[in-house]
C-alpha positions in Angstrom: 44.5 56.1 -2.3 44.2 52.8 -0.5 42.3 50.2 -2.6 40.8 47.1 -1.0 39.2 44.3 -3.1 36.6 42.2 -1.5 34.2 39.5 -2.5 30.6 40.1 -1.7 29.0 37.3 0.4 26.5 36.6 -2.4 29.4 35.9 -4.8 31.4 33.7 -2.5 29.9 30.5 -3.8 30.6 31.5 -7.4 34.2 32.3 -6.5 34.5 28.8 -4.9 33.1 27.2 -8.0 35.5 29.2 -10.2 38.4 28.2 -8.0 37.3 24.5 -8.2 37.0 24.7 -12.0 40.5 26.1 -12.3 41.9 23.4 -9.9 40.9 20.5 -12.2 43.6 18.5 -14.0 44.9 18.2 -16.6 45.2 22.0 -17.2 44.6 23.3 -13.7 45.8 22.8 -10.2 45.0 24.3 -6.7 48.1 26.4 -7.0 47.0 27.7 -10.4 43.6 28.6 -9.1 45.1 30.5 -6.2 47.4 32.3 -8.6 44.5 33.3 -10.8 42.5 34.6 -7.8 45.5 36.6 -6.6 46.0 38.1 -10.1 42.3 39.0 -10.4 42.3 40.8 -7.0 45.7 42.4 -7.8 44.6 43.8 -11.2 41.5 45.3 -9.6 43.6 46.9 -6.9 46.3 48.1 -9.3 43.8 49.8 -11.6 41.8 51.1 -8.7 38.8 49.2 -9.9 39.1 50.5 -13.5 40.8 47.7 -15.5 41.2 48.3 -19.2 38.0 47.3 -21.1 35.8 47.3 -18.1 32.4 48.6 -18.9 30.0 50.7 -16.7 26.5 49.2 -16.8 23.9 51.8 -15.7 21.1 49.9 -14.2 19.7 52.3 -11.6 20.2 50.9 -8.1 21.9 47.8 -9.5 24.6 49.8 -11.6 27.9 48.0 -11.8 31.1 47.4 -13.8 31.5 44.4 -16.0 34.9 43.1 -17.0 36.2 40.1 -18.9 39.2 39.0 -16.8 40.0 36.0 -19.0 38.5 34.1 -22.0 36.2 32.2 -19.7 35.8 34.6 -16.7 33.5 37.6 -16.4 33.5 39.7 -13.3 30.9 42.2 -12.0 31.8 44.6 -9.3 30.9 47.9 -7.7 33.1 50.7 -6.3 32.6 52.5 -3.0 34.8 55.5 -2.4 35.5 57.0 1.0 36.8 60.6 0.8 39.7 61.7 2.8 38.9 63.2 6.2 41.2 64.8 8.8 43.7 62.0 9.5 42.2 59.3 7.3 43.3 59.1 3.6 40.9 58.5 0.8 40.1 54.9 0.2 38.2 52.8 -2.3 36.5 49.4 -1.9 36.1 47.3 -5.0 33.5 44.7 -4.2 33.1 41.7 -6.6 29.4 40.9 -6.8 29.6 38.1 -9.5 32.0 35.8 -11.2 30.8 33.7 -14.1 31.8 32.2 -17.4 29.5 34.5 -19.5 28.8 38.2 -19.7 25.2 37.6 -18.7 26.1 35.7 -15.5 
């Protein structure tokens, strides 16, 4: 199955703020922030949107997964599956809808 990880346009600003926070000296740098972002996306792709300890939050139309990526990073995301058809293999989109420093964010 092909897995694509995307950031929802409503979460783009939060991702930028998260990247900025992890770019600040003395513990961070722009390269560190890029590495963390790449690792976040890679883990969601590698696990097909089901990283260990992610939790399904059933909230009707707003249902989503919540996952603690690191000590100070919580990620909310949804999964959209596309079944295989004739010459197109099955695929999955993992769409990040929120990045915050708390589980409530």
